[in-house]
N, C-alpha and C positions, 0 to 999 in steps of 0.2 A: 502495500501498498503506501503511495506518495505520500508526501507533507502534505500538496494541499487537499488527498482524497482525508489522513488524519487530520485537520483543518476542518469541513465542509464547507474551505474556500478557493475560489479559485480567483489568483492575482490580476485583476486588470496588467498590473502596471510591475512585468514581477522581479526587477531591479530593487523592490522596497524586499518581497524576499529575500533576495543575495544579503542587499544592506543587515537585513537583521539576521541575517548568519552567518557575519563578520564581526570574528573578533578583533579586537584594537590592533592583538599584535600578531594579527596578519595586514590590515594596510588600512588608509580611507578611502571609502567612508565605510564608518565599522560602526557599532551598533548601540550606543551606547543613548547618544537622541532618542533612537526609538525606544531604548528601555524605559527609559525615566515615559515617552507617553505608556508604554503599554501597560507599567506600572499602575498609572489614576484610568485607568482604562479597566484596570482590572476589577484593583480594589470597585471599583464603584458598580460595576455589573455583579462581586460579588457580591455584594449590597447588597441590589436589585432579587439576588436571588433569594437569597434568606430572608428578604423579607417580601417578599411576597411569598415564599414556603413558608414561612410560622410566624399568620399575621399577632399570636397570641406576646411573642415570646418581649422581654423588655430590649433598651438600646444598649442593656453593657453584656447582655447573654450574649446581642447579636453582632457589637464591635470583638468582644473576644474569640469570637464564632470563624468571622469572616480574620480575626489576624493571622489565625489556627491555617485556615484558607490561603490563605493566602503568600505564605511565610514561606524558605530562600528554602527552607527541607520540601516544607510539599509539592514545592514549584520544578526539584529537583525532578525528584519520583514520576509526576507526571513525563517532564524530559523523556528521561531514561526509557516508561511504557510507551513513549510514543519513538520514542530511537531516533531525535532531534541531534544529537552528541556522534552520528557522524555525516548529519547537514551541516556541520559549523567548520566555518572557516579560519582556519588559527596557521600563529608562525609555526617555526618549525621548536621552536626550543617549549609552545607548548605544546605539539602533540609529542614530544617524547616525551612530556613530562606526563601524559596520560590527563589532558588539557579537557580533551573531547570527554569526561565524567567526568571532570569535577562540578560539585555542588554549584556555586557561585556561576564560574560560567557557564552553564549550560539552564541552571534557573533566571538566569539575567538573557540568554538567547530565547524562552521562552513568551517571558515578558516584552520582547524586545519583537516576537516578531507576528504580537495579540496588538501591538502597536502599530504594523504596519499591515494587516488585516482594520483596522483602524480608522487610517488614512488610505485604505484603498479603499475601504467601502463603509466606512459609517461605522454608528457604533452601535445599529443594529445588528451588521455582521460581523461586525468586533465577539456583540457578545450570544449569539449565535454558536460560535466558533467556542469560547471559552464554556456555554453551557454543556458544550457535544463534548470539552474537554476534560469538563469537571463533576459527566453525570451519573459518574458511580460514588465522590464524595458527597454531593449537593446529596444524595437522595439514602445518605446514610448518616448524614448531617444530624445531629441534636446539639441546639445551641443551651441546653442545659447543664453541657461536658465538654460539647469538641473548646479544647484550648485550657484547660483546669489542669492543672500535673495531677500526678497518675495520687498522690500519699495524699491531694486532696479529692481529688474524687471518688477516692476510694471512703474516708476517712465518712468523707455528704454518706454517698449508700450506707453506711454502716448505722450512720447517727440516725439519718430518714427511718432504719430498718429498729430503733434502741438497743445496738450493740453496742457492746464499751470501745474506744477506737484498738486502732492495731499499737501492737509494738516491736515495734523495729529493732537488730540487738549486730552486732559487726562479731560473727561467724573467723572471717583472718585477713590478715591481709597480711598481702603482698609485691615484693618487687621493692628497690632505689627511693629511697628517699625523695626524688625526686620524679620516678614515673610507678608512683604506688598503686594497685592493686584492691580494693579492696569488698568482702561479698558479704551483703547483708541478708536477714533474715527478717521477711515477715511477716507473724505470727497475729491469726483470732483465732483464741485459744473457745472460743463461743459458736463457732461455726467447723475448730479439730481442721485447722489451714493453716501449711507451714508453707509460707513460698520462698524463696533467693534468690537475687542477685547480685551481679559485680557490676563496679562498674570506676573508675578512673582518680571519682571520689570518692565519701564516704552516701551524701546527696545523690548523685549520680543513679550509686544500689540503693539508695532505698528506694528511692523512684522505677528505679523496673523490680522490683524487689515489689513494692504497694499494684504496677500496670498487672503482676503475676497475678496477685494474688486476686485484683478488680475482675482481673478478665474467669480465674478460680469460683468466684461466688455468683457471679452473673450466670456465668455457663451453668453451673449445678442449680438454678432455681432458688436459694436462699432467701430465706424469705423472714418480719420477724408476725 
């Protein structure tokens, strides 16, 4: 499937798409100006999609959901699913260093492509492309939890069902001082649940353990 097919849009001015896929390391014109436009268009389109999909959701939850959907990690994930990296024109140094899969490069390129669609076909075309790319994420989105960190999400889930908050305990620390790895258990005795997470900081390990615990309690159908 070609990139225009994945976008669901055929460019009247192919030069815009070429520019959107040109990293500054390759030459000029590069995609940074289109990225600037695409960032604004993406925020607007995702805000509208959430506004229409969740008419009873308050501004704070909508803002947090939007921020989660348009952040670099999400954009990079979507760009990879589209195979966008293979289309980006990079300088020799970036090619050798794996720039085609670097989150910052592929996320920025996706924004630039959306900016190019907007300039070529207007907001309706850009929104249609964004709705197409984000279809699965928007379908599964829940503004009440989207964007909350795993520890907060798990604690709120437990408190809503009158369970005690989780207990976290460091069970292992390995590696040199400058490159330590932590392992943390998240324990929910009332539900007989214990999960383990690892990370380069205690906080990261706790968040990963909490994410695993949340997935387990939700899938088990535990309730109060």
